[in-house]
C-alpha positions as CSV (number, residue, x, y, z in Angstrom):
1,X,0.0,0.0,0.2
2,X,1.5,3.5,-0.8
3,X,2.8,5.8,2.2
4,X,1.9,9.4,1.7
5,X,3.7,12.3,3.1
6,X,3.7,16.0,3.0
7,X,1.7,17.8,0.2
8,X,0.6,13.8,-1.0
9,X,-0.7,13.1,2.3
10,X,-2.8,16.2,2.0
11,X,-4.1,15.5,-1.5
12,X,-5.3,12.2,0.0
13,X,-7.3,12.9,2.5
14,X,-9.0,15.8,0.4
15,X,-9.8,13.3,-2.4
16,X,-11.1,10.8,0.6
17,X,-12.8,13.6,1.6
18,X,-14.4,14.7,-1.5
19,X,-15.6,11.0,-2.1
20,X,-17.3,11.6,1.1
21,X,-19.2,14.6,-0.4
22,X,-20.0,12.8,-3.4
23,X,-21.6,9.8,-1.5
24,X,-23.3,12.2,0.8
25,X,-24.9,13.8,-2.0
26,X,-25.8,10.9,-3.7
27,X,-24.2,11.6,-6.9
28,X,-23.3,8.9,-9.1
29,X,-20.0,9.6,-9.7
30,X,-16.5,8.9,-7.9
31,X,-13.1,10.6,-7.2
32,X,-12.1,8.1,-9.8
33,X,-13.9,8.7,-12.1
34,X,-13.0,12.7,-11.9
35,X,-9.5,11.7,-11.8
36,X,-9.9,10.1,-14.9
37,X,-11.4,12.8,-16.5
38,X,-8.7,15.2,-15.3
39,X,-5.6,12.8,-16.5
40,X,-6.3,10.2,-19.0
41,X,-5.9,12.1,-21.7
42,X,-3.0,14.4,-20.4
43,X,-0.8,11.4,-19.4
44,X,-1.5,9.1,-22.2
45,X,0.2,5.6,-21.3
46,X,1.3,7.1,-18.1
47,X,-1.9,7.4,-16.7
48,X,-2.2,5.2,-13.6
49,X,-5.3,5.6,-10.9
50,X,-4.4,2.4,-8.9
51,X,-3.5,4.2,-5.7
52,X,-6.7,5.4,-5.6
53,X,-8.7,2.3,-5.0
54,X,-6.5,2.0,-2.3
55,X,-7.1,5.0,-0.5
56,X,-10.0,3.6,2.4
57,X,-7.8,1.2,3.1
58,X,-5.1,2.9,3.8
59,X,-4.0,3.5,7.7
60,X,-3.2,7.3,6.8
61,X,-6.3,7.9,5.5
62,X,-8.1,6.8,8.8
63,X,-8.4,10.4,10.9
64,X,-9.4,12.2,7.2
65,X,-12.7,12.4,8.0
66,X,-12.3,13.3,11.8
67,X,-10.6,16.2,10.6
68,X,-12.6,19.3,10.2
69,X,-13.4,19.7,6.1
70,X,-15.5,21.6,3.8
71,X,-15.6,21.9,-0.3
72,X,-13.7,25.2,0.4
73,X,-10.7,23.4,2.0
74,X,-10.9,20.8,-0.6
75,X,-10.6,22.8,-3.3
76,X,-7.9,24.7,-1.6
77,X,-6.3,21.9,-1.4
78,X,-6.0,20.5,-4.3
79,X,-5.4,24.1,-6.0
80,X,-2.8,24.4,-4.2
81,X,-1.2,21.2,-4.6
82,X,-1.2,21.5,-8.7
83,X,-4.5,19.7,-9.1
84,X,-6.5,22.2,-11.0
85,X,-7.9,19.4,-12.8
86,X,-9.9,17.7,-10.5
87,X,-11.4,20.9,-9.6
88,X,-11.9,21.5,-13.8
89,X,-13.5,17.8,-13.9
90,X,-15.4,18.6,-10.4
91,X,-16.9,21.9,-11.9
92,X,-18.1,20.7,-15.0
93,X,-20.2,18.1,-13.4
94,X,-21.6,20.3,-11.1
95,X,-22.7,22.9,-14.0
96,X,-24.0,19.8,-15.9
97,X,-26.2,18.1,-13.2
98,X,-27.4,22.0,-12.0
99,X,-26.7,21.2,-8.5
100,X,-26.5,24.8,-6.4
101,X,-24.5,24.7,-2.9
102,X,-23.5,27.3,-0.1
103,X,-21.2,27.2,3.0
104,X,-21.9,27.3,6.5
105,X,-19.9,27.5,9.2
106,X,-20.6,27.3,12.7
107,X,-18.0,28.0,15.8
108,X,-18.8,27.8,19.0
109,X,-21.9,27.9,19.4
110,X,-23.0,28.4,22.7
111,X,-25.3,26.0,25.0
112,X,-28.6,26.9,25.8
113,X,-30.4,25.3,28.8
């Protein structure tokens, strides 16, 4: 199983988190499909997505869904690490399906008794 470090770990976690969003929204698309749309033609014979299939079983990914994240932090991570093609593939899918979304942050909500 591949081991991740530094930015590779950030990207791997962002992809696990993105896959969680896609599954939660019950969308018929996966991170693996977005990755393929983003990179298959660009990388040609060097294209390889086998590592994506192993993300969920990788012990380094166990806390990816326990960390705080939003769709914005996922996109920021992908853009910062040079994975704009995945973001573009995601945005095309969102537009094609006419999906509307918004961000909501709740920090330090006081408890009322």
